[in-house]
N, C-alpha and C positions, 0 to 999 in steps of 0.2 A: 850899265844896261847889260842884261844877259845876252849872250851871242844869239840864242834862238829868237829872242824878241827883235834884235837888231836885224837879223837876216829876214825876218818876217816883214819888218818895216821897209827894208831895201826892196824886197820883191813887190811889196804893195806899191811903192813909188815907181818901180819899173813897169808894172801893169798899167798904172795911170798913164804913163808915157806912151805905152803901146796903144792905148785907147784914145789918145789925144790926136789933134790934127797933125802933129809931127810924126805919129806912128812909130815912135821909138823913144829911147831914153839916153841921157847924157850923164856919164859918171860925175862930172863936175857939178851938175845940178843936184844929183842925189846926195853927194857928199856935202854940198852947201846946205841942203835942207836938213840933213842929219846933224851937221855941226851946229846949225842955228837952234835946233830943238834940244840937242843932248850934250853939246860941248865938243871941243876940239879933239879930245881923246877918242870919243866915240866916232867922230868923223873920220879919224885916221884908221880906226878899225874897219869902218865901212869901205873905205878906199881899198884897203888890203883884201877885204872879202870880195869886192867887185873884181879886182885884178885876178884873184884866184878863180872866181866864178867864170870869167871870160878869159881863159888862158891864151887865146889867140890875139888878144888886144896887145898891140905894140905901138906906142905913141910915136915911134920913129917912122912908121909906115905912112906913105903919102896920104892914103885915104883916111887915116886916123888923125892927121894933124889938124889943128884948129885953123879955121878959115879966117 
């Protein structure tokens, strides 16, 4: 999958999340959806993109840890 198509799909899923009752998105959900549709390699690229897109994301921070 071309990177521009991948980023378009990631942002589409992010927007869906923002419009949902949750009013946000979760990287794990996005990566799971991408992996299910396009395979593990593309899912890995999606995760790397999201981590670069949200540079302040730090999974060790208390507010970012899974509950």
